[in-house]
C-alpha positions as CSV (number, residue, x, y, z in Angstrom):
1,M,-136.4,47.2,29.3
2,A,-133.5,49.2,28.9
3,L,-131.1,48.0,26.3
4,S,-127.8,49.7,27.4
5,N,-126.7,52.0,29.9
6,S,-122.9,52.2,29.8
7,A,-120.0,51.7,27.4
8,T,-119.2,48.0,26.5
9,P,-116.3,46.7,28.7
10,K,-112.8,45.6,27.6
11,Q,-112.7,42.1,26.5
12,G,-109.3,41.6,25.0
13,K,-108.4,43.5,21.8
14,L,-110.5,43.0,18.6
15,G,-109.4,43.9,15.3
16,R,-110.8,46.7,13.4
17,K,-112.6,44.4,11.0
18,K,-113.9,42.1,13.8
19,L,-115.1,45.1,15.7
20,G,-116.9,46.4,12.8
21,L,-118.5,43.0,11.9
22,M,-119.7,42.7,15.7
23,S,-121.2,46.1,15.7
24,E,-123.0,45.5,12.4
25,L,-124.4,42.2,13.9
26,K,-125.6,43.7,17.1
27,K,-127.1,46.8,15.2
28,Q,-129.0,44.2,13.0
29,A,-130.4,42.3,16.1
30,F,-131.4,45.4,17.8
31,L,-133.3,46.7,14.7
32,I,-135.3,43.2,14.2
33,F,-136.0,43.0,17.9
34,D,-137.5,46.4,18.1
35,E,-139.6,45.6,14.9
36,T,-141.1,42.5,16.9
37,Q,-142.6,44.8,19.5
38,S,-145.2,45.9,16.9
39,H,-145.8,42.4,15.2
40,H,-149.2,41.1,15.8
41,D,-148.9,37.9,13.9
42,H,-147.3,35.2,16.2
43,T,-145.5,33.2,13.5
44,V,-144.0,36.4,12.1
45,R,-143.0,37.4,15.5
46,S,-141.6,34.1,16.5
47,N,-139.5,34.1,13.1
48,A,-138.2,37.7,13.6
49,L,-137.0,36.7,17.2
50,K,-135.1,33.7,15.8
51,Q,-133.4,35.8,13.4
52,A,-132.6,38.4,16.1
53,K,-131.1,35.6,18.2
54,S,-129.0,34.5,15.2
55,F,-127.5,37.7,14.8
56,I,-126.8,38.3,18.6
57,L,-125.2,34.9,19.0
58,K,-123.0,35.5,16.0
59,A,-121.9,38.8,17.7
60,L,-121.5,37.0,21.1
61,D,-119.0,34.6,19.2
62,I,-116.8,37.4,18.3
63,A,-117.3,39.2,21.8
64,P,-118.5,36.9,24.6
65,L,-118.6,39.4,27.1
66,D,-120.3,42.2,25.2
67,G,-123.0,43.4,27.9
68,D,-125.3,44.8,25.4
69,C,-125.4,41.7,23.6
70,L,-126.0,39.5,26.6
71,N,-128.9,41.8,27.8
72,L,-130.4,41.8,24.2
73,L,-130.1,37.8,24.3
74,T,-131.9,37.9,27.7
75,R,-134.8,40.0,26.1
76,I,-135.1,37.5,23.1
77,E,-135.1,34.4,25.5
78,L,-137.8,36.0,27.6
79,E,-140.0,36.9,24.7
80,S,-139.7,33.7,23.3
81,G,-140.7,32.1,26.6
82,H,-137.3,30.7,27.9
83,P,-136.8,32.5,31.2
84,H,-134.1,29.8,32.6
85,K,-131.9,30.7,29.6
86,A,-132.5,34.4,30.0
87,K,-131.4,34.1,33.4
88,K,-127.9,32.6,32.3
89,S,-127.3,35.5,29.8
90,I,-128.3,38.2,32.2
91,E,-126.3,36.7,35.1
92,Q,-123.4,36.9,32.7
93,A,-124.0,40.4,31.7
94,L,-124.2,41.5,35.3
95,I,-120.8,39.7,36.0
96,E,-119.2,41.9,33.7
97,Q,-121.1,45.1,34.4
98,P,-122.5,44.9,38.1
99,E,-122.9,48.6,38.0
100,N,-125.4,48.6,34.8
101,A,-128.9,49.7,35.8
102,G,-130.4,48.5,32.6
103,F,-129.2,44.9,33.2
104,W,-130.4,44.9,36.7
105,Y,-133.7,45.8,35.2
106,S,-133.8,43.1,32.9
107,A,-132.8,40.8,35.8
108,G,-135.8,41.9,37.6
109,H,-138.1,40.8,34.8
110,V,-136.2,37.3,34.5
111,A,-137.0,36.9,38.0
112,L,-140.6,37.8,37.6
113,A,-140.9,35.4,34.8
114,L,-139.5,32.6,37.0
115,H,-141.9,33.7,39.9
116,D,-138.8,34.6,42.3
117,F,-140.3,37.8,43.8
118,S,-137.5,38.4,46.3
119,H,-134.8,38.1,43.6
120,A,-137.1,40.5,41.4
121,E,-137.5,43.0,44.4
122,H,-133.9,43.1,44.9
123,A,-132.9,43.6,41.0
124,F,-135.3,46.2,40.8
125,K,-133.9,48.1,43.8
126,Q,-130.6,47.9,42.4
127,A,-131.6,49.4,39.1
128,I,-133.2,52.2,41.2
129,S,-130.2,52.8,43.4
130,L,-127.9,52.8,40.4
131,A,-129.9,55.1,38.0
132,P,-133.2,56.2,39.7
133,N,-134.7,57.9,36.5
134,E,-133.1,55.7,33.7
135,T,-135.4,52.6,33.7
136,R,-139.0,51.7,34.6
137,A,-137.7,50.0,37.5
138,E,-140.0,51.4,40.1
139,V,-143.0,50.2,38.3
140,G,-141.5,46.5,38.3
141,L,-141.0,47.2,42.0
142,A,-144.2,48.3,42.6
143,Y,-145.6,45.2,40.7
144,T,-143.2,43.0,42.6
145,L,-144.4,44.2,46.2
146,F,-148.1,43.7,45.0
147,E,-147.3,40.1,44.1
148,Q,-145.7,39.4,47.3
149,G,-148.8,40.7,49.3
150,Q,-147.3,43.9,50.3
151,K,-150.2,45.8,49.0
152,V,-149.9,49.0,51.3
153,E,-146.2,49.5,49.9
154,A,-147.2,48.7,46.5
155,F,-150.0,51.3,46.6
156,Q,-147.8,53.8,48.1
157,L,-145.0,53.5,45.4
158,Y,-147.9,53.7,42.6
159,R,-148.9,57.0,44.4
160,Q,-145.5,58.5,43.7
161,L,-145.3,57.1,40.3
162,V,-148.7,58.5,39.2
163,K,-147.3,61.9,40.2
164,T,-144.2,61.6,37.8
165,H,-145.9,59.7,35.1
166,S,-149.4,61.4,35.4
167,Q,-150.7,60.2,32.0
168,D,-149.4,56.8,32.0
169,I,-152.5,54.5,31.8
170,Q,-150.8,51.5,32.9
171,I,-149.6,52.9,36.0
172,R,-153.0,54.3,36.7
173,S,-154.6,50.9,36.2
174,R,-152.2,49.2,38.7
175,L,-152.6,51.8,41.3
176,L,-156.4,51.1,41.1
177,H,-155.8,47.3,41.4
178,S,-153.5,47.7,44.2
179,A,-155.8,50.1,46.1
180,Q,-158.5,47.4,46.2
181,G,-159.7,46.5,49.6
182,L,-157.2,48.8,51.5
183,V,-158.6,51.1,54.2
184,A,-157.1,54.0,55.7
185,D,-156.2,54.2,59.5
186,Y,-156.9,57.8,60.2
187,Y,-157.8,60.8,58.2
188,D,-155.2,62.0,55.8
189,Q,-155.7,65.3,53.9
190,E,-152.9,64.3,51.2
191,L,-154.7,60.9,50.8
192,E,-158.1,62.5,50.4
193,Q,-156.7,64.9,47.7
194,D,-155.1,62.1,45.8
195,L,-158.2,60.0,45.9
196,I,-160.1,63.2,44.5
197,S,-157.5,63.4,41.7
198,Y,-157.8,59.6,41.0
199,L,-161.6,59.9,40.8
200,N,-161.3,62.4,37.8
201,W,-159.8,59.5,35.8
202,S,-162.1,58.3,32.8
203,D,-162.2,54.7,31.4
204,L,-161.0,53.0,34.2
205,N,-162.7,50.9,37.2
206,L,-162.8,53.7,39.7
207,N,-164.8,51.4,42.1
208,Q,-161.4,49.7,43.1
209,L,-160.9,53.0,45.1
210,S,-164.5,52.3,47.2
211,H,-162.8,50.9,50.5
212,L,-160.3,53.9,50.7
213,C,-162.7,56.3,49.8
214,C,-165.2,55.2,52.6
215,S,-162.7,54.8,55.2
216,V,-161.3,58.3,54.6
217,L,-164.7,59.9,54.7
218,I,-165.6,58.1,57.9
219,Y,-162.5,59.7,59.5
220,K,-163.2,62.9,58.1
221,F,-166.7,63.1,59.3
222,Q,-165.9,61.3,62.5
223,L,-168.5,59.1,61.7
224,N,-170.2,56.2,64.0
225,H,-173.5,54.6,64.7
226,Q,-174.4,57.6,66.9
227,G,-174.0,59.9,63.9
228,S,-171.4,62.4,62.7
229,A,-169.5,65.3,63.9
230,A,-169.6,67.1,60.3
231,S,-172.6,69.5,59.6
232,F,-174.9,68.9,56.6
233,N,-173.2,71.6,54.8
234,D,-169.7,70.2,55.1
235,M,-170.8,67.0,54.0
236,A,-172.9,68.4,51.0
237,N,-169.7,70.3,50.0
238,S,-167.1,67.3,50.5
239,V,-165.6,66.8,47.0
240,L,-164.6,63.3,47.9
241,L,-168.0,62.4,48.9
242,L,-169.5,63.7,45.8
243,K,-167.0,62.1,43.5
244,A,-167.4,58.8,45.4
245,L,-171.0,58.9,45.0
246,R,-170.7,59.3,41.3
247,H,-168.0,56.7,40.4
248,T,-167.9,54.0,43.3
249,I,-169.8,51.6,45.2
250,I,-170.3,52.9,48.7
251,K,-169.6,49.6,50.2
252,N,-170.2,50.7,54.0
253,E,-173.3,50.4,56.2
254,L,-172.4,53.5,58.1
255,L,-171.8,55.6,55.1
256,E,-174.9,54.1,53.3
257,K,-177.0,55.2,56.5
258,L,-175.4,58.8,56.1
259,I,-176.1,58.8,52.4
260,I,-179.9,57.9,53.1
261,A,-180.2,60.6,55.9
262,L,-178.4,63.2,53.6
263,R,-180.9,62.3,50.7
264,Q,-183.8,62.6,53.1
265,E,-182.7,66.1,54.5
266,L,-182.1,67.3,51.0
267,L,-185.6,66.3,49.9
268,T,-187.1,67.7,53.0
269,H,-185.3,71.2,52.7
270,A,-186.3,71.3,49.1
271,S,-189.8,70.5,49.8
272,K,-190.1,73.5,52.6
273,K,-188.3,76.0,50.2
274,G,-190.2,74.9,47.2
275,R,-187.1,74.4,45.2
276,L,-183.8,72.9,44.9
277,I,-181.2,75.7,45.9
278,N,-178.1,76.2,43.8
279,Q,-176.0,75.3,46.8
280,Y,-177.1,71.7,47.1
281,V,-177.3,71.1,43.2
282,P,-174.0,69.3,43.2
283,L,-175.1,66.9,46.1
284,C,-178.3,66.2,44.4
285,E,-176.8,65.4,41.1
286,A,-174.2,63.1,42.9
287,M,-177.2,61.4,44.6
288,C,-178.9,61.0,41.3
289,Q,-175.9,59.2,39.7
290,Y,-175.5,56.9,42.7
291,A,-179.0,56.0,42.5
292,L,-178.7,55.3,38.8
293,N,-175.4,53.1,39.6
294,N,-177.3,51.1,42.3
295,E,-180.5,50.7,40.3
296,F,-182.4,52.7,43.0
297,L,-181.5,50.3,45.7
298,L,-181.8,52.5,48.8
299,P,-184.9,52.2,51.2
300,Y,-186.9,55.3,52.1
301,T,-189.5,56.1,54.7
302,E,-193.4,56.7,54.0
303,A,-192.6,60.6,54.5
304,E,-190.2,60.5,51.7
305,R,-192.5,58.2,49.7
306,S,-195.4,61.0,50.1
307,M,-192.9,63.8,48.9
308,V,-191.7,61.9,46.1
309,L,-195.2,61.1,44.9
310,T,-196.0,64.7,45.1
311,L,-192.8,65.4,42.9
312,K,-194.0,62.9,40.4
313,T,-197.6,64.3,40.1
314,M,-196.1,67.8,39.6
315,I,-193.6,66.5,36.9
316,E,-196.4,65.0,35.0
317,Q,-198.7,67.8,35.2
318,S,-196.0,70.1,33.8
319,L,-195.2,67.6,31.0
320,S,-198.8,67.5,29.9
321,Q,-198.7,71.3,29.4
322,T,-197.7,73.1,26.2
323,G,-194.4,75.0,26.5
324,C,-192.9,72.9,29.2
325,T,-189.2,72.6,29.0
326,P,-186.5,70.7,31.1
327,T,-185.3,73.8,32.4
328,D,-188.7,74.3,34.0
329,I,-188.8,71.0,36.0
330,S,-185.0,70.4,36.2
331,G,-184.9,70.8,40.1
332,A,-188.0,68.4,40.5
333,L,-186.6,65.9,37.8
334,M,-183.3,65.8,39.8
335,L,-185.1,65.3,43.3
336,Y,-187.1,62.7,41.9
337,A,-184.1,60.8,40.5
338,M,-182.6,60.5,43.9
339,Y,-185.3,58.0,44.4
340,E,-186.8,56.5,41.3
341,S,-186.2,56.4,37.6
342,W,-187.7,58.9,35.2
343,Y,-189.0,56.1,33.4
344,S,-191.6,55.5,36.2
345,I,-193.0,58.8,35.3
346,N,-196.2,58.6,33.2
347,N,-195.8,60.2,29.6
348,N,-191.9,59.9,30.2
349,Q,-191.5,59.9,26.4
350,V,-192.3,63.7,26.3
351,L,-189.3,64.0,28.6
352,F,-186.8,62.1,26.7
353,D,-188.1,63.8,23.3
354,F,-187.0,67.1,24.4
355,K,-183.9,68.2,22.3
356,N,-180.6,67.9,23.9
357,D,-179.9,71.7,23.7
358,T,-183.0,72.5,25.7
359,W,-181.7,70.7,28.8
360,P,-179.6,72.2,31.8
361,A,-176.2,70.7,31.7
362,I,-176.5,69.3,35.1
363,S,-179.7,67.4,34.5
364,F,-178.6,66.6,31.0
365,D,-176.0,64.3,32.8
366,I,-178.9,62.5,34.5
367,K,-180.8,62.1,31.3
368,T,-177.8,60.7,29.6
369,A,-177.6,58.3,32.5
370,H,-181.0,57.1,32.2
371,D,-180.2,56.0,28.6
372,Q,-178.3,53.5,29.8
373,L,-180.9,51.8,31.6
374,L,-182.3,50.3,28.1
375,H,-186.1,51.0,29.3
376,D,-188.1,50.0,26.2
377,Q,-184.9,50.1,24.1
378,H,-184.4,46.7,23.1
379,F,-182.6,45.8,19.8
380,E,-183.7,42.6,17.7
381,F,-181.1,39.5,17.7
382,E,-181.1,36.7,15.4
383,A,-181.9,33.5,17.6
384,L,-179.5,30.6,16.8
385,T,-181.6,28.1,18.6
386,S,-185.4,28.1,19.4
387,M,-186.2,30.2,22.3
388,P,-188.4,29.6,25.2
389,E,-191.9,31.3,25.6
390,H,-192.0,34.7,27.4
391,D,-192.2,34.2,31.1
392,S,-192.0,30.2,30.7
393,H,-188.2,30.2,31.6
394,D,-187.5,31.7,34.9
395,V,-183.8,32.5,34.2
396,K,-184.6,34.2,31.2
397,T,-187.3,36.3,32.9
398,Q,-185.0,37.4,35.6
399,Y,-182.3,38.7,33.3
400,E,-184.8,40.4,31.1
401,R,-185.7,42.4,34.2
402,F,-182.8,42.6,35.8
403,P,-179.7,42.4,33.4
404,Y,-176.5,41.8,35.2
405,P,-173.9,43.3,35.7
406,R,-174.6,47.0,35.0
407,W,-170.8,47.6,33.9
408,Q,-169.5,50.9,32.9
409,C,-165.9,50.3,31.5
410,L,-163.6,47.4,30.2
411,D,-160.4,46.3,31.8
412,N,-157.0,48.0,30.9
413,K,-154.7,45.4,29.5
414,N,-152.0,45.1,26.8
415,I,-153.4,43.7,23.4
416,T,-151.9,40.2,23.0
417,N,-152.1,37.0,21.3
418,Y,-154.7,34.4,22.7
419,G,-152.3,31.6,22.0
420,S,-149.3,33.3,23.6
421,A,-151.4,34.1,26.8
422,L,-152.4,30.5,27.1
423,Q,-148.9,29.6,27.0
424,H,-147.8,31.9,29.6
425,E,-150.3,30.8,31.9
426,F,-150.1,27.3,31.4
427,P,-146.3,26.6,30.4
428,W,-146.5,23.1,30.8
429,V,-149.2,22.9,27.8
430,K,-148.3,22.4,24.3
431,I,-150.4,24.9,22.5
432,P,-151.2,24.1,18.8
433,D,-149.7,26.2,16.2
434,S,-153.2,26.9,14.7
435,I,-154.0,28.5,18.1
436,L,-150.7,30.6,18.4
437,S,-150.7,31.7,14.8
438,E,-154.2,31.8,13.0
439,P,-157.1,34.0,13.5
440,L,-159.3,32.6,16.1
441,N,-163.1,32.1,16.1
442,I,-164.1,32.3,19.9
443,L,-167.6,31.5,21.3
444,V,-168.5,33.3,24.7
445,A,-171.5,31.4,25.8
446,G,-174.0,33.3,28.2
447,C,-172.2,36.6,27.5
448,G,-174.6,38.7,29.7
449,T,-174.5,42.4,29.4
450,G,-171.2,41.6,27.5
451,R,-168.4,42.8,29.5
452,H,-166.1,39.8,29.4
453,A,-167.1,39.1,25.5
454,L,-166.0,42.7,24.7
455,N,-162.7,42.4,26.8
456,I,-161.6,39.4,24.6
457,A,-162.6,41.2,21.4
458,K,-160.6,44.2,22.4
459,Y,-157.4,42.8,24.0
460,F,-156.8,39.7,21.7
461,Y,-155.3,39.9,18.2
462,Q,-156.9,38.3,15.3
463,T,-160.0,37.4,16.9
464,H,-163.6,37.0,16.2
465,V,-166.3,36.6,18.8
466,T,-169.5,35.1,18.8
467,A,-171.5,36.1,22.1
468,L,-174.8,34.2,22.9
469,D,-177.3,34.9,25.5
470,I,-181.0,34.2,26.6
471,S,-181.8,37.5,27.4
472,E,-182.5,40.3,24.9
473,T,-182.2,43.0,27.5
474,S,-178.5,41.9,28.5
475,L,-177.5,41.6,24.8
476,S,-179.1,45.1,24.1
477,Y,-176.9,46.5,26.9
478,A,-173.8,44.7,25.5
479,Y,-174.6,45.7,21.7
480,K,-174.9,49.4,22.8
481,K,-171.5,49.2,24.7
482,S,-169.9,47.6,21.8
483,A,-171.1,50.4,19.7
484,K,-169.9,53.0,22.0
485,L,-166.6,51.5,22.3
486,G,-166.1,50.9,18.7
487,I,-165.6,47.2,18.7
488,D,-166.6,45.5,15.5
489,N,-164.9,42.1,15.6
490,I,-168.0,40.7,17.7
491,E,-171.4,39.6,16.9
492,F,-174.4,39.1,19.3
493,F,-177.0,36.3,19.0
494,L,-179.8,35.1,21.2
495,A,-179.7,31.4,22.2
496,D,-180.8,28.8,24.8
497,L,-177.4,27.0,25.7
498,T,-179.3,23.9,26.1
499,K,-180.0,23.6,22.5
500,L,-176.5,24.0,20.9
501,D,-175.8,20.5,19.8
502,K,-177.3,21.1,16.4
503,L,-175.8,24.6,15.9
504,N,-172.8,22.8,13.6
505,Q,-170.4,25.7,14.0
506,S,-166.8,25.1,14.6
507,F,-164.7,27.4,17.2
508,D,-161.3,27.5,18.3
509,I,-161.9,28.5,21.6
510,V,-165.1,28.5,24.1
511,E,-165.6,30.7,27.0
512,C,-168.5,30.1,29.4
513,S,-167.9,32.3,32.6
514,G,-170.6,32.2,35.4
515,V,-173.2,30.5,33.6
516,L,-173.4,26.6,33.8
517,H,-174.3,26.5,37.4
518,H,-177.2,28.6,36.8
519,I,-178.6,25.8,34.4
520,K,-180.4,22.7,35.6
521,Q,-179.5,20.7,32.5
522,Y,-175.7,21.9,32.6
523,E,-174.3,18.6,31.5
524,R,-176.4,18.9,28.3
525,A,-175.4,22.5,27.8
526,L,-171.7,21.7,28.2
527,H,-172.4,18.8,25.7
528,G,-173.5,21.6,23.2
529,L,-170.8,23.8,23.7
530,L,-168.4,21.0,23.0
531,A,-170.1,19.9,20.0
532,N,-169.1,23.3,18.6
533,L,-165.4,23.2,19.7
534,K,-162.8,21.8,17.5
535,P,-160.9,18.8,18.8
536,N,-157.9,20.1,20.7
537,G,-159.5,23.4,21.2
538,F,-159.8,25.1,24.7
539,I,-162.7,25.7,26.8
540,K,-162.8,28.1,29.7
541,L,-165.3,27.6,32.4
542,S,-166.2,29.4,35.6
543,L,-168.2,27.6,38.0
544,Y,-169.3,28.4,41.8
545,S,-167.5,26.7,44.5
546,E,-170.0,24.8,46.7
547,R,-167.7,25.2,49.8
548,A,-167.1,28.8,49.4
549,R,-170.7,29.7,48.6
550,K,-172.0,27.9,51.6
551,P,-172.7,31.1,53.9
552,I,-174.5,32.6,50.8
553,Y,-176.7,29.4,50.3
554,D,-177.3,29.4,54.0
555,I,-178.6,33.1,53.8
556,R,-180.6,32.4,50.8
557,K,-182.4,29.3,52.5
558,Q,-183.1,31.5,55.4
559,Y,-184.8,34.4,53.6
560,K,-186.2,32.4,50.8
561,H,-188.7,31.2,53.2
562,G,-189.7,34.6,54.4
563,G,-191.7,35.6,51.6
564,I,-189.3,37.6,49.7
565,E,-190.1,38.2,46.2
566,K,-188.1,39.6,43.3
567,N,-189.4,43.1,43.3
568,E,-187.8,46.2,44.2
569,Q,-189.5,47.0,47.6
570,D,-188.7,43.3,48.8
571,I,-185.2,43.5,47.7
572,R,-184.7,46.7,49.8
573,I,-186.4,45.1,52.9
574,L,-184.0,42.0,52.4
575,R,-180.8,44.3,52.4
576,H,-182.3,46.0,55.4
577,V,-182.7,42.7,57.4
578,I,-179.5,41.3,56.4
579,F,-177.7,44.5,57.7
580,S,-179.5,44.5,60.9
581,D,-179.3,40.9,61.6
582,E,-176.3,40.2,63.8
583,H,-176.7,36.5,63.9
584,I,-175.8,35.7,60.4
585,E,-172.5,33.7,60.2
586,N,-170.1,35.1,57.8
587,K,-172.3,37.8,56.9
588,H,-169.4,39.9,55.5
589,L,-169.2,37.4,52.7
590,V,-172.6,38.8,51.5
591,T,-172.1,42.6,52.5
592,E,-168.5,43.1,51.1
593,S,-169.7,41.6,47.8
594,D,-170.0,44.2,44.9
595,D,-173.5,42.5,44.2
596,F,-175.0,43.5,47.6
597,Y,-174.9,47.1,46.3
598,S,-177.0,46.9,43.3
599,M,-180.6,45.9,42.5
600,S,-179.8,43.3,39.9
601,G,-176.9,42.1,41.9
602,I,-178.7,41.3,44.7
603,V,-181.2,39.3,42.6
604,D,-178.0,37.2,41.1
605,L,-176.5,36.9,44.6
606,L,-179.5,36.1,46.8
607,L,-182.6,35.4,44.8
608,H,-181.5,33.6,41.6
609,E,-183.9,31.1,40.2
610,Y,-181.4,28.2,40.2
611,E,-177.9,27.6,41.2
612,I,-175.4,24.6,41.7
613,G,-172.0,24.5,43.4
614,F,-169.0,22.6,42.5
615,T,-165.9,20.9,44.2
616,P,-162.5,20.4,42.4
617,K,-163.6,16.5,42.6
618,A,-166.7,17.5,40.9
619,I,-164.6,19.2,38.3
620,K,-162.5,16.3,37.6
621,A,-165.4,14.1,37.2
622,L,-167.0,16.7,34.9
623,C,-164.0,16.7,32.9
624,K,-163.6,12.8,32.7
625,D,-167.0,12.4,31.3
626,N,-166.7,15.0,28.7
627,Q,-163.2,14.1,27.3
628,L,-161.7,17.2,28.7
629,V,-158.0,17.7,29.9
630,F,-157.9,19.8,32.9
631,L,-155.1,22.3,32.3
632,G,-155.2,24.6,35.7
633,F,-156.8,27.3,37.4
634,S,-156.4,30.9,35.5
635,N,-157.2,33.0,38.8
636,L,-154.6,31.9,41.2
637,D,-152.5,35.0,42.5
638,S,-148.7,34.5,43.5
639,Q,-149.9,34.2,47.2
640,L,-152.5,31.5,46.6
641,K,-149.9,29.5,44.5
642,A,-147.2,30.0,47.4
643,S,-149.8,28.8,50.1
644,F,-150.9,25.9,47.8
645,K,-147.4,24.7,47.5
646,R,-146.6,25.0,51.2
647,F,-149.9,23.0,52.1
648,I,-149.3,20.2,49.6
649,G,-145.4,19.8,49.7
650,A,-142.6,19.3,47.3
651,N,-145.1,17.2,45.1
652,C,-147.6,19.8,44.5
653,E,-149.0,20.1,40.8
654,L,-151.1,23.2,39.8
655,D,-153.1,21.1,37.6
656,N,-153.8,18.2,39.9
657,L,-157.6,18.5,41.0
658,D,-157.0,15.8,43.7
659,Q,-154.5,18.1,45.6
660,W,-156.9,21.1,44.9
661,E,-159.6,19.1,46.6
662,A,-157.6,18.5,49.7
663,Y,-156.6,22.2,49.8
664,E,-160.0,23.5,49.5
665,Q,-161.3,21.1,52.2
666,A,-158.7,23.0,54.5
667,F,-159.6,26.2,53.3
668,P,-163.0,26.5,52.0
669,S,-163.3,30.0,51.0
670,T,-160.4,30.0,48.5
671,F,-162.4,30.1,45.3
672,S,-165.1,32.6,46.7
673,S,-164.8,34.5,43.3
674,M,-165.4,31.0,41.5
675,F,-163.1,28.3,39.9
676,Q,-161.8,29.7,36.7
677,F,-160.1,27.0,34.7
678,Y,-159.2,26.1,31.1
679,C,-159.6,22.6,29.7
680,Q,-158.4,21.2,26.4
681,Y,-160.9,19.0,24.3
682,K,-159.6,15.8,23.5
683,P,-162.3,13.8,22.0
684,K,-161.4,10.1,21.1
685,L,-162.2,9.0,17.6
686,R,-165.2,6.8,17.4
687,P,-165.2,3.6,15.3
688,M,-167.2,3.8,12.0
689,G,-170.3,1.4,11.3
């Protein structure tokens, strides 16, 4: 926030001595406040804010109408979690200096803290009109528009901001978030070029651009169910298509069919020519990356299968000969990797033993991507509980074969204090000082491939994360990612979550996301988690909604009886059938899910060994039975909160599960992305003897 944008207004004559004292107090307050922005310790930061407030209040005693002092007081109150007090001080500042852009900018942030988005929009627009380049009001305005559901307008504003703040990672991240789910209405060359530039960004979730990329490509190629007006060469040379294949999930049936056709034509052309010509190497490489990202999900014909088998035989024969190098078989390897993993090649170890400097650059990228598959690269992890025998536990067997999800990058967030984040999310809850001020031991139970656990370890100060999972393959994926990202405040262990009751650990926080609904003995697993949670500690649970998942359950029942097995060929057949069946109700809930576009995702979505759904009523009973105080859902956006308040009326309470039960009955798809909620553990003391 801007602290000052114009001179202090006249407020009566001050003697030189008082003026000097006021200036010194203001200076000290500003210095202390600036230092709080780099404090990681909550207690130190809180004390510093109190000290800064003390100085600025003394300055205001001398000059009650000093705008800079009132603006700084506003910032201090906001940082201290007192938005209503902040509102009072910034309103006074604006009465004195209504033309001050910095004050309007602060007013915008106060309105955001109060969830008053219309006032926030007005304040940021005022700041922009008064001084377009003096504050970050445009960033605040874009955020406000998004929170109000004006996603197209927010995205367009972020597009402009990216051009003027090209290296700002926060703006990049918010642009991607605002783009999620948007589609183009026509072909726009400028939008295409912007998307190409965004797809060059690294360490961000570019898959959020998927729908936009797909829609632009459909209009560009004039694609419909009869085919495309574009030539093979036009499509093969489309920079947007190549980058979208490398960095996004193509969540569109028309485009997926086009990709399958392009792949077949590329393979057929190379087979006839006896080689992969240079002109089509970029397309082939992009196809390989796409196949690796979706775990070789796309189906292929018997004619293609025959050509792929011929490639495999040729590669295997070459590898058995002395003097073979990656360069000799680079084209064949890339064509093969459009369809199958190199790990399916006999004697593939010879291939991976070649020194890195012997690989051509473009096929080396494919080799590096294969390393992510963790084929026969399991690490050993200490088991904290007894573990089920190999192949005797259906869920363990599933995740050993299909580790899920295969993520590439973490979120982009500001590093913060866990307790402060809880306080911000649930301002009606008293957060213990130990959670706010002391180092935290956090248990992530059922961490899978580690993305959530690593997000916690990276973005929360003073935390040590213990991550547990039943799958060694999943833990291996997580461990490799932690090493690559340089995150060392995390440990990984094998554990059966139904056997944690004798673990004898003591955690401040427990997080268990997307796990309990896959455990038949989920009550026992929850009991074990709570046995290792300190009294008054917090637990975050994420559970499937029975109502929101009903269409998925219906599809699952329909095809489970059709003999579908958990193997690659049957999974490809299942997807083809679902795409083709026009009579499936709410099919879009499946085909628009990211999980529908990877092999492990399909297994988790439609072929999981066990799943149970919940309702708000069931969550209420679960809390009551386990001495948990429900705090509220943590995945509610502003529009959902507003809808809930309109539906329930003046007496609505965000932590009232009876009200949420009524709301979900009326709007059953509300929690399609799971119930995500926090509880506080409040065990009653048991009498001795």
